[in-house]
C-alpha positions as CSV (number, residue, x, y, z in Angstrom):
1,M,28.6,33.6,68.0
2,A,30.2,37.0,68.4
3,A,33.5,37.2,70.2
4,A,33.9,38.4,73.5
5,R,34.3,42.5,74.1
6,Q,38.2,42.3,75.1
7,A,38.5,44.7,78.8
8,P,39.7,48.1,78.9
9,I,43.3,48.2,79.4
10,R,43.9,49.7,82.9
11,V,46.3,52.9,83.2
12,L,47.4,54.4,85.6
13,W,49.0,58.2,85.8
14,L,51.6,58.7,88.4
15,T,53.3,61.6,89.0
16,K,54.4,64.1,91.9
17,G,51.0,66.4,92.4
18,L,48.4,67.3,90.6
19,G,49.0,71.3,91.0
20,P,48.2,73.9,88.2
21,G,51.5,73.3,86.3
22,G,51.2,72.7,82.6
23,A,52.6,69.0,82.6
24,E,49.6,68.3,85.4
25,R,47.3,70.4,83.2
26,L,48.1,67.9,80.2
27,L,46.4,64.8,82.2
28,V,43.2,66.8,82.3
29,S,43.2,67.9,78.8
30,S,44.1,64.0,77.8
31,A,41.6,62.6,80.0
32,A,38.7,64.7,78.2
33,V,39.3,63.5,74.9
34,A,40.7,59.9,75.7
35,D,38.9,57.0,74.3
36,R,37.1,55.6,77.8
37,E,35.9,52.5,76.3
38,R,38.9,51.1,75.4
39,F,41.2,52.8,78.5
40,D,40.3,52.9,82.0
41,L,42.3,55.6,83.3
42,R,42.9,56.5,86.9
43,A,45.7,59.0,88.7
44,A,48.1,58.8,91.8
45,Y,50.2,61.4,93.1
46,L,52.4,61.8,96.0
47,L,52.0,65.3,97.6
48,P,48.7,65.9,99.3
49,W,49.0,69.7,98.7
50,K,49.4,69.6,95.2
51,D,45.4,68.4,94.6
52,H,44.4,71.5,92.7
53,L,43.5,69.4,89.6
54,V,42.0,66.4,91.6
55,G,38.3,67.6,91.3
56,D,39.0,68.3,87.2
57,L,40.1,64.5,86.7
58,V,37.4,63.2,88.8
59,A,34.6,65.1,87.3
60,L,35.8,63.3,83.6
61,G,35.9,59.8,85.5
62,V,39.4,59.6,86.3
63,P,39.6,58.2,90.0
64,T,42.5,59.8,91.8
65,V,44.5,58.1,94.6
66,C,46.8,60.1,97.1
67,L,49.8,58.2,98.0
68,D,50.9,60.7,100.8
69,G,54.2,61.2,100.2
70,P,55.9,63.5,102.9
71,R,57.9,64.6,100.2
72,E,59.0,63.5,96.5
73,G,62.3,61.8,97.7
74,D,60.4,60.0,100.6
75,P,60.3,56.3,99.5
76,R,57.7,55.6,102.0
77,W,55.1,56.1,99.4
78,I,56.2,52.9,97.3
79,P,54.9,50.1,99.1
80,R,51.1,52.0,98.7
81,L,51.8,52.3,95.2
82,R,52.9,48.6,94.8
83,G,49.6,47.7,96.6
84,L,47.5,50.1,94.3
85,V,48.7,48.4,91.2
86,R,48.5,44.7,92.6
87,A,44.7,45.6,93.9
88,D,43.5,47.4,90.9
89,R,45.8,44.8,88.6
90,I,47.0,47.7,86.6
91,D,48.2,47.0,82.7
92,V,50.3,50.2,82.4
93,V,51.9,52.7,84.6
94,H,52.7,55.9,82.8
95,V,55.0,58.0,85.1
96,H,55.1,62.0,84.4
97,S,57.8,63.1,86.9
98,P,61.8,62.4,86.7
99,L,62.5,61.6,90.5
100,V,59.1,59.9,91.1
101,A,59.9,57.8,88.2
102,A,63.5,57.0,89.2
103,F,62.0,55.4,92.7
104,A,59.1,53.6,91.0
105,R,60.6,51.9,88.2
106,P,62.8,49.3,89.9
107,A,59.7,49.2,92.5
108,L,57.0,48.2,90.1
109,R,59.8,46.0,88.3
110,A,60.3,43.9,91.4
111,L,56.7,42.7,91.6
112,R,56.2,38.9,90.8
113,P,55.0,38.8,86.9
114,G,51.6,38.5,87.4
115,D,51.5,42.0,89.1
116,R,53.9,43.6,87.1
117,P,52.7,46.0,85.0
118,A,54.1,47.7,81.5
119,L,56.2,50.7,82.5
120,M,55.8,54.0,80.3
121,G,57.0,57.4,80.9
122,T,57.0,60.9,79.7
123,E,59.9,63.5,80.0
124,H,58.6,66.5,80.3
125,N,61.6,69.0,80.6
126,L,65.0,69.2,79.5
127,W,67.4,66.9,81.6
128,S,69.7,70.0,82.7
129,S,66.9,71.5,84.6
130,H,67.1,68.4,86.9
131,H,68.9,68.3,89.9
132,P,72.0,66.0,89.5
133,A,71.2,63.7,91.8
134,T,67.8,63.2,89.6
135,R,69.6,63.0,86.3
136,W,71.9,60.4,87.7
137,A,68.8,58.3,89.1
138,N,67.3,58.3,85.6
139,R,70.3,57.7,84.1
140,L,70.4,54.2,85.9
141,T,66.8,53.2,86.1
142,L,65.0,54.8,83.0
143,P,65.9,51.6,80.6
144,L,63.5,50.1,82.8
145,E,60.7,51.4,81.2
146,D,59.4,49.7,78.1
147,A,58.6,52.9,76.4
148,T,59.7,56.7,76.7
149,I,58.3,59.3,75.1
150,A,60.0,63.0,75.2
151,V,57.1,66.0,74.6
152,S,59.9,67.8,72.2
153,E,62.8,67.0,70.1
154,E,65.0,69.5,72.4
155,V,63.8,67.6,75.2
156,R,65.3,64.3,73.8
157,H,68.5,65.8,72.7
158,S,68.8,67.0,76.3
159,M,69.0,63.2,77.4
160,P,72.1,61.0,77.1
161,P,72.5,59.8,73.8
162,R,71.8,56.0,74.6
163,L,68.4,57.2,76.1
164,A,67.9,59.7,73.5
165,G,68.0,56.4,70.9
166,R,65.4,55.0,72.5
167,T,62.8,57.7,73.2
168,E,60.3,58.8,70.7
169,V,59.0,62.3,70.7
170,V,55.3,62.8,71.0
171,I,54.7,66.5,70.5
172,H,52.1,67.8,73.2
173,G,49.3,70.2,73.1
174,V,46.2,71.7,74.0
175,D,42.6,71.1,73.0
176,V,42.3,74.0,70.4
177,D,39.0,74.5,69.5
178,A,37.4,74.4,72.7
179,I,40.1,77.4,73.6
180,A,39.6,79.2,70.3
181,E,35.6,78.9,71.3
182,R,36.2,81.2,74.1
183,R,37.4,84.2,72.2
184,G,34.3,85.9,72.8
185,E,34.5,85.9,76.2
186,R,37.2,88.7,75.8
187,E,35.0,91.8,77.2
188,A,33.7,90.4,79.7
189,A,36.8,88.5,80.9
190,R,38.6,92.0,80.7
191,A,35.7,93.5,82.6
192,E,36.4,91.2,85.6
193,L,39.8,92.4,85.7
194,G,39.1,95.8,85.5
195,V,41.8,96.5,82.8
196,P,41.4,99.6,80.8
197,A,40.6,99.3,76.9
198,D,43.4,101.9,76.2
199,Q,45.9,99.8,78.7
200,L,48.1,96.9,76.8
201,L,47.4,93.7,78.8
202,V,50.3,91.4,79.0
203,A,49.4,88.3,80.6
204,T,51.6,85.2,81.5
205,V,50.6,81.8,83.0
206,A,53.6,80.4,85.0
207,N,54.2,79.1,88.3
208,L,56.3,81.4,90.8
209,R,59.2,79.4,90.6
210,A,63.0,80.5,89.7
211,Q,62.7,78.4,86.1
212,K,60.2,81.2,85.0
213,D,62.6,84.2,86.0
214,Y,60.0,86.7,86.5
215,P,62.5,89.2,88.1
216,T,63.1,89.9,84.1
217,M,59.7,90.6,83.7
218,L,59.1,92.3,86.2
219,Q,62.1,94.6,85.3
220,A,60.7,94.9,81.5
221,A,57.6,96.2,83.2
222,R,59.5,98.9,84.9
223,R,61.2,100.0,81.9
224,M,58.0,100.0,80.1
225,V,56.2,102.2,82.6
226,D,58.9,104.4,82.7
227,A,58.7,105.0,78.8
228,G,55.0,106.1,79.7
229,Q,53.6,103.1,77.9
230,A,50.0,102.3,78.5
231,V,50.7,98.7,79.9
232,H,49.6,96.2,82.4
233,F,50.5,92.8,83.7
234,V,48.7,89.7,85.1
235,S,50.0,86.5,86.3
236,V,48.4,83.6,86.9
237,G,50.5,80.9,89.1
238,Q,51.4,80.1,92.6
239,G,54.8,78.8,94.1
240,P,57.4,79.2,96.4
241,L,58.6,82.9,95.7
242,A,55.5,84.4,96.0
243,E,56.4,86.6,98.6
244,A,59.9,87.3,97.2
245,L,58.4,88.2,93.6
246,E,55.9,90.5,95.4
247,A,58.3,92.3,97.6
248,E,60.4,92.9,94.2
249,R,56.9,94.0,92.3
250,N,56.7,96.6,95.3
251,R,60.3,97.4,95.1
252,L,59.9,98.2,91.7
253,G,57.0,100.5,92.7
254,L,54.7,98.6,90.0
255,G,51.9,98.5,92.2
256,E,48.7,97.5,90.3
257,R,50.6,97.8,87.0
258,F,52.0,94.0,87.6
259,R,49.4,91.9,89.3
260,F,49.7,88.7,91.0
261,L,46.6,86.8,90.3
262,G,47.8,83.5,92.2
263,Y,46.1,80.3,91.3
264,R,43.4,80.3,88.8
265,P,41.2,77.3,88.0
266,D,40.8,78.6,84.8
267,P,43.6,80.4,83.5
268,V,42.2,80.5,79.8
269,R,39.6,83.2,81.1
270,V,42.3,85.2,81.7
271,L,44.2,84.7,78.5
272,V,41.0,85.5,76.4
273,A,41.3,89.1,78.1
274,A,44.7,89.9,77.2
275,D,46.5,91.4,74.2
276,V,49.6,89.6,74.3
277,F,51.1,86.5,76.2
278,C,54.5,86.5,77.8
279,L,56.7,84.0,79.1
280,S,60.3,85.1,80.3
281,S,61.6,81.3,81.2
282,R,65.2,80.5,81.7
283,F,64.3,77.1,80.3
284,E,61.5,75.4,79.1
285,G,60.3,71.8,77.6
286,L,57.3,72.5,75.5
287,P,55.0,75.3,77.6
288,I,51.4,74.4,77.6
289,A,50.5,77.7,78.7
290,M,52.0,79.2,75.9
291,L,50.0,76.8,73.4
292,E,46.8,77.8,75.3
293,A,47.8,81.7,74.7
294,M,48.0,80.9,71.0
295,A,44.9,79.1,70.6
296,A,43.1,82.1,72.6
297,G,44.1,84.2,69.5
298,L,47.1,85.7,71.3
299,P,50.5,86.9,69.9
300,V,53.4,85.8,72.1
301,V,56.4,87.5,73.6
302,V,58.6,84.5,74.8
303,A,61.8,83.7,75.8
304,A,64.2,81.5,73.1
305,V,64.5,78.6,75.1
306,G,63.7,74.8,74.7
307,G,61.3,73.5,72.7
308,I,59.5,77.0,72.4
309,Q,61.8,77.4,69.3
310,A,60.2,75.0,67.9
311,V,57.2,76.4,67.9
312,V,57.4,80.0,67.3
313,T,59.3,81.6,64.4
314,D,60.5,85.2,65.1
315,G,58.4,87.8,63.8
316,R,55.8,85.4,62.4
317,E,53.6,83.9,65.6
318,G,55.4,86.4,67.8
319,L,58.5,87.6,69.1
320,L,61.4,85.6,70.5
321,V,63.8,87.3,72.9
322,P,67.3,86.3,74.4
323,P,66.6,84.8,78.3
324,G,67.2,87.1,81.1
325,D,67.2,90.0,79.2
326,P,64.8,92.8,80.3
327,A,65.6,95.4,78.0
328,A,64.6,93.4,74.8
329,L,61.8,91.9,76.3
330,A,60.7,95.5,77.2
331,A,61.3,96.7,73.5
332,A,59.7,93.2,72.1
333,L,56.3,94.0,74.2
334,G,56.3,98.0,73.4
335,T,56.6,96.8,69.6
336,L,52.8,95.1,70.0
337,R,51.3,98.1,71.1
338,D,50.6,98.5,67.3
339,P,47.2,96.6,66.8
340,G,48.1,96.1,63.2
341,L,51.1,93.8,64.3
342,R,49.3,92.1,67.0
343,S,46.7,90.9,64.9
344,R,49.0,89.7,62.3
345,L,51.0,87.7,64.6
346,A,47.8,86.7,66.6
347,A,46.3,85.1,63.4
348,A,49.6,83.3,62.3
349,A,49.7,81.8,66.2
350,A,46.2,80.4,65.8
351,D,47.2,79.0,62.7
352,R,50.5,77.3,64.1
353,V,49.1,75.9,67.1
354,Q,46.7,73.9,64.9
355,A,49.6,71.3,64.3
356,F,49.7,70.9,68.6
357,G,46.4,69.6,69.3
358,I,45.9,67.2,71.9
359,R,43.8,64.7,70.1
360,R,47.1,63.9,68.1
361,A,49.2,63.2,71.1
362,V,46.5,61.5,73.1
363,R,45.9,59.0,70.2
364,R,49.7,58.1,69.8
365,Q,49.8,57.5,73.7
366,Q,47.1,55.2,73.3
367,E,48.5,53.2,70.4
368,I,51.4,52.8,73.1
369,Y,49.3,51.6,75.9
370,E,47.8,48.8,73.4
371,R,50.9,47.6,72.4
372,L,52.3,47.6,75.9
373,A,49.4,46.1,77.4
374,A,49.1,43.1,74.5
375,D,52.9,42.4,75.5
376,R,51.9,42.0,79.1
377,R,48.7,40.0,78.7
């Protein structure tokens, strides 16, 4: 008689929001390639207004629940989380936001043994980028996790040594093949943006927050325009600095030479239209938008911060510049007006990004889910 088939492992992804950020888009990419026979995936998020990717997850068969947290640090969402975990008999809760994790770990550990899930967390950003209170809370509560992973060595090294020692690095990535197949959309996508063929189109995908240091990119754009270079910038992203950045763009007199496109549900459509990808961040973990750009066949001009330096070698897949240096950024972008150089760097970028496919990361995460669920059951 055949052995009974084991029930799928019930995994709940928990995050602050399902907005258009890189960590959130990772969940969509992961859902697309996960083994759905072995894993029953669900998602829960706190902030109701950060729901941009809910439809994408639901379309991939991942039910989502909003815990209706008025703000990240308001603990009134915790009873709803505990009730959800009990009702759905969750085996593993995988947390993707540091402050959310700091609240969730002790709250879920306090459940009675029959209801208590295994706990796993992903560290997406350098600990130096967190608010001091968030760092303190995570120092205290992270040991409650059964497994912790970091998206890059740089992120792991930013953690306190005793916590870094128990953390595994799992390099996250993107669906390289799916993005590469869309390179043929270039002409149509560029026509949609209305950018002339003789203009160097520089694209960025980054939320409008201080971390991304848009003022440096705006000043670099102004320098290139003043030098008479045929260049056009487009930005995909949204955030609290939208009005301030548009005001700065207008103050610099850039007009249509630097366009803020706002939120786009399909940022890859903009990337395949571009000639170069740019990121002027002050700090990063492992930027998913940069990996998407490389898969789309773009050379990159990026600030030499965080996990970026483990992916891009200066002069090979792109150009690295010091953070906060508009002159260096403008000079690096200016060199890529040379189509031969762009082509050489783009080819190397497309080759390099093969090491950052999402399937490898998902496979390792699923191995951890299986181990944690076996221990729990």
